N, C-alpha and C positions, 0 to 999 in steps of 0.2 A: 744703780750706784752712781754717785756724783762724779762728774769729770772735771779735772782741774782747770781746763781751758774752755769751759762751757760758755757759750755766747748767750747773753741775756739782753733783751731789748725792752725798753720801756715805752709804753704807747701813751703819749701825752694827751692827744685828743683823737676824736673819730665820731663817725655816725654810721647808722646802718638801719636795718629793718628786721623785725622779727615776725615770722609767719608761723602760725599753728594750723596746719592742714588737717588735724584730727577733729576740729570742731566745724559746726556748720551754723552760720556762715564762717568762712575762713577768718580767723582772728589775725589782724595785721596791725602792727604798732611800729612806728619809727622812734629811734632813740639817738641821742648824742651825749658826748661827755667831753670834759676839757675845754669848755667854751666854744665848742664847735656847734654850728647852727643847723637846725633841721630845715631843709628846703622842701616846701610843699610842692607836690607834682600833680598833674591831672589836669582836667578840663572843667571849667565852670560856666555855666549858662546863666547869664543875668537878664534883667528885664529889658536890656538894650537889644537883645536878639530879635531880628525881624524874620527869622525862619527863611532865609534866602537859600540855605543849602550849601554855600561856598565852603564852609568848614566841615562839611560832612565827611569828606575824604580824608580829613586828618584826625577824626574821632576814633578812639580805639574801639 
């Protein structure tokens, strides 16, 4: 039943990730709304890599 003093909040912008663990491989998708930007995360190996191993301890 409705409440007279019900508090309602409007979400103007946001971002998040969707995971579907029932599929293989796991489906993962980032999303945003309201002019919020998606920030890419992770590590990328480029052709500049000389395989020195310094970054190895930071790699997930």
